[in-house]
N, C-alpha and C positions, 0 to 999 in steps of 0.2 A: 410520638409525632405528630406533629398538627396536620391539617386536613391540607394547610397549605404547601404543607412538605410532602404530603401524599401525593399532591398534586405535580411537582416539581418533579417529582421521582419518578412516576409513570410517565412525564416528559420525557425525561431523560433516556430511559429506555427503548420507548417507543420511536423518539424522536431525533435525539442528538447523540446515538453514540460516538461518534468521531472522535468526541471532546474526551470521553471516557477514556477510546482507545485508537492512537494512532500509529496502526500496528507497524511499528517498523519505520514509519515513514514519517513522523511526526509525532513531538512528544504532548500529552496532554496538558490542557493549558488550565494555567491558577486560576482562580475567580479575579478579576481585575475590577476596577470600581465601577460601581450599580451590577454588581452579576450576584446570583443566588449558587452556592453548591448544592449538590444532592448525596445522600450519601453511597450513589453510586462514583462520586467524583464530577462529574458529568456539570458544566455549567451553562448556562441561558441566562441574556441581560434579561435582567430584571422589569424590563419596562415589554416582555412579551406574556401575553394574554394564553395561555392555554386552559383548553375545556378539557371536556372526561376523554383520554386519547383513547379508551376501550372501545368509542362508541365511533361507527361511521362516519359521524356527522358531525363531529371533531373539528375545530379550527383553531387555526394559529393567526394571530393579529401580528403579525409585522412588524417589529418595532419602529420608531420614528427613525429617521435619518436615513433608513432603508430605501435606494435607489435602483430601483427594474422597472421595466416595463410592464402592465398587463400583459399574461401570457396571451398568445394569439393574437397581440394588438400591433404588432410589430409586420408591416410588409414586407416580402421577400424582393430585395434588390439586390443585383450582383452588380452594380456601378459600384467605383469611385467614392461616389458620394454617399451607396447605403453601406460601404465598409467602415466610412468613417463615422455613419452613425449608429452602427455599432460598438465603434469605441467610444462613441459621445456617452453610452451608459456607464462605461468603466471611469472615464473621466481624462484627466489627462496622464500621460505615462513620461517616465525619466530615459533619455535616450540615453546609447550604449556610450562610455567612454572613445570608441574607436568599432569603425563598422565593417573591418577584413577581416580573414580567416589570420592570423598568425601561424608562423613555420616556425616550430623550435631549431635550436640549436643541438644537432644528436651529437655524440650519445649526449642524455639527458645526466648532468653529473649526480652521481649518488654520494649523500655522506658518508662519513662513517658509521657505523650501525653503532645503536647504544649499548652500554656494556651491559652483563645478564643485572636479570631484577634479585636474584636471589640466590645464596649458596645452593650449591649442586644437591646438597646432602637434603635439601629442604623441598626445592623445584626445578626439574629439569627445564633445559632450554628449549625453543621450541623444535628445534632439531632431534631431540632425545627423547621428545614424547613417543611413545610406544614405537621405537625405531623398526623393529622387524615388522610392524605392518603399514603396506604400500595404498595407497590409492588407488583404485581402478587402474586398466590403460584408457587411456582418451576421458579422464577426467576433466572438466571445466571448473576452474579455481580461479575467481574472479571478484569484481566487485560489480554492484551496483548504481544507477542513478535513476532520475525521473526527468521528463522533458521539464515541467513546470519549476520543477524544483533546482536546477541547475544552468536553464538554458540562458535566459535573459535575452534580449533584445526581442523582446514582447510584440513590437509593432513593424520592426524589422522586415525588408523582402517580401511584404505580400502577406502577413501571417495574419489571421483573425483574433478578436477576444476569445479571452475563455473567461468559466464562472471563477475559475482563482484569482486571472489578474482583476475580475471585480469584484469578487470576497475581501480580496488586502484591502479594498477600500471601505469594506462597511465599518461601522462602529461595533469597535471589538470583534472583527472578523479575524485580526491577528493581533496574539498577544502584544509583539512589538513592532506592530506598523512596519513590518517587512514589507515589500512586493516583491515579484519576479521579474521587474522590470531591468535590473541589471544582474543583481544577485552573482552570480561565478563567471557568468557571461561565456559559457561553454559552448554557446552559440558559432562562437568567432576563436575559441580558443582548444575545439575538441584534440587537435593535433597533438597540443601540448600536454593533453589531459591523457590519450590513449598513449601518447610516446611515455608518460612516465607510469603507467599501470606497466607496458610491457618491460622496463628498464630496472622493475624491482622482480619479476622473473614470473608475474601472473599473466595468464591464460585467456582471460574471459572477459565482455565486459556487457552487461545487462541493464539494457537502457530502453526510452521509450520515444516513439514517434510522436509528434503533436499533431493529432486530429486535425489543429486549427491552422496549422503552416499545409497541411496539404487542401484541405478544403477551408477557406477563409471562412466559407458561409455554411458549411456544414453538411448541406443536404446534396440530396444524390444530383441535383436537377443543375447543381451551382458548379460556376467551372473550376478547374485545377488550378494549383497554383504550382506549376513550375518550377521555379524558385525551391520551394518545398521537395521538390522531389528531387531536384539536384542536390541539396545539401545533404539531408541523409545517404544517399546516394553517395557523395561523396564521402561525409564519414563512414560508412560502410568499408570502402575500399580502402581507407586508413588505417583501419581497423587490421584488414587483412593483410597489407601491406606490413603492420610492425606485430604480425603474430599475434595478434588478438583477437578470440573467435567474438563476432557481435553475436548478440541476441536482443530479439527486439520484442516490445511488447505496445499493443495498439493502442491501447486507450489505459493510462493512468490517471485517472480521477480529474483529467483537466475540459472537460467539457467544453466545447464551442457554444460562446456566449449563442448564437445567433439560432439556434436548435433547440434552446431552451426557451426562448424568446418567440421562436416561431408558436412552437407547441405543448413545450414544458420536460423536453431530453427526455429521459428513460422513464419516463413516466407516462410517456403516450408511446403507441405502438410504432408511431411512425420512424421511431429511432431504429426499428430491426433493417429497413432497408436501404436507410443512409448508412448505416454502419457497416452493413455489409458490401454498398459500393466503396465508400472508402477500404475499408478492407482490402477487398478484391482489387485495386488500383494501386495499392501498396505492395500484395502480394506480386504483382507482374510488375514491379518496379525494380522489387529487388531478390526475383526469384534466383536461387542460384548462390546467393551470398550470404544472405542469412538463412540458417538452417535450422533454427530452433525459435520459434514463435510463441507469443502467447497474448490471446485477445486481450484479456482483461486482467490487472492487477484488483487483488481483493475484493472482489464484487459486493461482501457482504457488509465492508467498512463503508464501502462508495452508497451502498443504496440505503447505509442509515445517515450517511453525512447529506446526502441531499433532503431528506424530510427536517434537518436541524435547521437552525436559527444561522446564517440569513438566509440558504438556500430554501428553506420553505417559501422563498416572495418567487420562486420559479416552477412551481409545482403546474400540472397539467391541472385545468379547471375540471377535471374528471377525479381527480383524488383528492383524500383529504391528509393530512400531517400523519395520522392515524395508518392507512392504506399505503402511502407513498412506498414504505422500503418495500414493498411485497409485491406491489404492482411494478417496481423500478427490478424488482429480483424476476419477475415472472417475464418480462420484455429482454431483459439482460442476458437471460440463462437463452432466451429464443435467439437473439443477436449473437451468442456466442456459438449456438450451434448450425445457424445459416453461414456463419462466416467459416466454420471447420469445412462444412459441405463446400459451400464455393473453395478452401482451398486445396480437398482434394479431388474437385470436378476440376480445376485449374493445371492438379497434376502439378504443384508446387512443391520442389523438393526439401525435402526435410520434416520437421515435428511440431506440433501444437497441442497447446494446453491452455489454460488458465492458473492464477497464482492463488492458492487459499491463502487465508490469514487463520492466525488462532491455535488451539490446541484442541487437544478429545477432554485433559482434565483427569483429576485424582478425586475422588470422594476424600471431603473434608473428616468425615469420620467413617472409619474405614469399613465398619459392618453396619452402619445405619444404612435401611433400605430407602429412605428418602432421599440422602444424600446419592448413594449408587443410581438412583433414580434422576437426579440433577444432574450428574455428569451424562445421561444419554440425551436428555435434553441440550445440555450446552452442547453436546458434538452435532447433534441434528440442526441446531439453529445456529451455527457458530460456523460448520463445515459441511455437515450433510446437505445442506441448502442445495449446495450445487455440486459437490459430487456423487450426493446418491442419482442427481438426473446424469451425469456424464461417465459415472465409473460403474455403478451396481444395477439400478431399478428403470434409469431412465425416468423417474417421480421423485416431487419432493417428498422428504422422510416422512414417515406415516405418522412420527409424533408430532408433526406440523400439521398434517391434512386433520388432522385428530381434535387439534386445539385451534387453530385460527379459520372461520367461514370464508367460501368461494368470496364470499363482499370482501375479506382480508386478501386473502389467498387466492388469486386465477387459478384454476386447475388447468394442468396441461392435457391435451386433448392426445388422443390415441397416437396418433402420427407424431405429434408433438416426441410424445415419448420417446419414438423409434428416434428421431435424431439428436435427440439429447443423449440417449445410452450409445456409449463408443466416441465419444465426440472428443475426447483427449487423448492423446499419444502416450502420457506420461503423468506421472501426480508431483504438482508443483507445492511446496510448502515454504510458509514466511513465518518458522517456529521461536520465534523471539524470547518467547518463556513460556512454562508450562505452569498452571498454579494449582488450588485446589478449588472445587465447588461444592458449594452447600446447599440445601434444600432451603425454602424460606423458614423463616423462624416458626410461623403457625402451622408449619406442614405441607406439603407438596399439593395436597387434595385440595386444599383450603384456597390455592393459588390458581392451579388449573380450570377448578369448575368455577371460578370468579374472575367476569370479565373487567373488574373494577377492582380486582387487585394490582397493587401497586408496581408485583414484578412479573403478571402476566402479558406477556403469553410465555415470556421461556421459563422462569417459574427459578429460575436458580440465583445464587449470585457469587462471585470468583471471591474466592478468600486469598489473602496474602501472607497469613501466618498459618502456621499447624496448630492444634488443638491444645497445645503447651504455650502458646503464645508466640515459638520461635519464627520468624522471617522464613517464607518460603525461597530464599534466595536474598543475594547483596539486593540493594539499593542503587539505581540509576540516579542524576541528578533531580533534585524535586520536581520541575518539570514534567516529570515522565514517573515518578515514583504511584501515581492510581493506577498505572497498568504492567510498568516493564521491573521485573526483577532478574539478575542473574542466578538461572537454575538449571545447573549443568547436570546433578542427579538426578534428573528426570527426563534428561535427552533424551536415555535409550528406547524407554518407559513408548513416549510420546511416537518416535519414530515406528515403533514395533506398531503401536493402536493405529497410527494411519495406513499403513501400509498391512494390518489385516481387515480392516475396514473398508478400506478405498485400494484393493490390490492394483497393482501395474506393475511393467515390465521393466519401470526405471523410474527413479524419483530424485528430483533436483531440488535443493535448499536455497532457494530461490531468492530468500534476503535473510540476513542473520547482523542483529549489530546491537550496541548500547550507546545510550548517552553517558559518559564520562562525568562524575557527579562535580558543579562547580566549575567545569571548564568554561563556560562564557564568563564567569567574574575572574578568570585570569588576566593578566596584562604582559607578562613575562613571557618570551618565545618557550623557554627553556623547561619552565612549566607545564605550559599547554602542551606542549610534544610529547610528554612523559604521561601518556592515557593508558597508567599502570592498570585501573577496574574493565576496559575496555578492552587491554592487551589480553586479561587475564579471563575474559566474559569470552573471545574467541580460541583461547587455545584450551582450555574446559571443552568445551562446547566440539570442536575438532576431534579431541582425542577420543570422547565418550561416540561421535562418528563414525570412527575408524573402528570402534568397537562392534558397533551397528553394523557395519559392513560387514566385518569380518566372521564375529562370531554369531550376531539375528540374520547373516545373510540380508537387510536392507539394501536394497538395487538403489544406492545412494548413486547418481553419477555427475554430482554440481555442487558446486556451493560459490555465494557469491556473497560477500561482506556488503553490508547499507553500512557505512556508503563511501563511494570512491572518495569524496570530497564533504567536507560542511556545506551546508547548504541550507534552501529555505524549507524549515521542520512543518509544512502545512501551516497550522493555527500559531504554532508556537515561533515562526519567523525563525531568525537568524540564532535564535537563544537557545534553541537546543544541539549540540552536537553530537551528530553521529558521524562524522567523517574520519576516515583513520588517514585524510592529509587535513591541517589547516589551509585556511584562504585568509588574507589580507585581502580585507574589503573594500580598501582606499587602494590598494596597486594590484589586485588580485592575483599575487603570487600565491604556491601553491608550497608547502612546507610538509613533509614525510612525520609523521606521527609512529612513537615505539609501536602500534598497533600495524601499521605498514609493514616496516622491517620483521617483526615476529610473523604475519602473514608469507609473508614471500620466505622466510627462513624454514617455516613448516612446510612449503607446497615444494622448494626443492629438493627437503628430506624425503618426502614421503611419497614423490611421483615414481610412477612403474615407469622406468625409461624402455 
């Protein structure tokens, strides 16, 4: 590998993890014109200059064309003119085709279900999968969405701009140039979407609240947007009226652009008070109606994302691209613990946690001590970074503190460790896939001891094939093939590992989904709705999950399919299709796919009445 290739790989691992892994809420984006691919599958614009990121003095030169004010240069101005200046950072916005909440005609018409996929001797129907095993009483069986990805109406009713509103307008920020301006327009179509979930018998919806709709300027000293408070109040009430349990996430990656411009967002400690103020406002507004809360969605992915292009233009002046992921992790973990403390002090009804991404992993070579140790490094950096503090020790995994100096990874104080420990009421995981983990080709020790090694500090690689060259699982659409595979044979092993390492009284599968291969290329509706690979993916996982519950005593209490509808899949835009419903982006009509009927049939057959 050339020296320039090493440089790109080092940057990929420490700066731009998002595009290598859009865990469940987006597909890894292939290189577009003017981009280079690293061996990890990550892409960065060719105009980005990356120096040695193993050094705490590393820098990233933001590519020409990225538009963001110098962090700290924007003065706080909470007037209408000040809000417009924030929107000027984003640029012009496409208005929605209508601006009133549509009320659907009930009951929602349900088309006839599709015929069975296979002969019964080959594969059971969803209702015949392990028919004697039932889901636990009170099981939440639903779908998931995120505000930026589905809401649209990004500038309506007082909402402030977010970094994803901005990113979608930066060069190569989104593969197909999709914005969230209109997208699914769930902001005004939420009643139809909730009614459609209820109509097929699912009983829960995990959604996120946009911080910038509640606090357009983000900060604790800025005004609350009452229109945003009312919108989510109405949305929550409509869930309850239709028998769909609302599950709310406070933060699903859509950072208010204001706090990024004021001080660098999660790379600055000021984020903690601002986030806790936002959280307390939302907790008090919806107390008693939302009973399950998440503070953060997949914090590891988020903190990797913000250090990569183009978000590296929004970092605090006090951090570098190399240290930003770890400074973000430190501030985010403290914000989580402080929000949970407030939740409990306010005596908010219900439970609270955060959503983990990734998997523990399987040693690529079963008896290889380096690969076995590499699995431990993968588990520590990818899951333990947040779950060890919350569930087991209050502190970072020892592997991380042994590897990263305090100049990279700030250390928790004794009081912060106490605040961290026990700050999650249940374990939530987004286990989209499970894959093999291998040590570096030149050995684990050579990587761990060398901060210039291209795989430092995690010192492992994710491998998509076994040692004989066979794939770990079925491949998704090529947009996601750098990270996603259907791996049902590893489901039980992974759930066991998660529960053993980070035990809790309850576990939620908080997201799980698949990109149907080549669905974006289909033009005929009957082909689009025949999402066979996704259907099989769900059914195989659910069967293994039932066995985990009954034979392994894993306390899974909920399952949420990603996604309710096709949506803006982050850097892949609308090109990657995760939805169990098709969306016509001209008419905004929703159409159930085969997978929606399969999930409905499975739940109805396995619910413990």
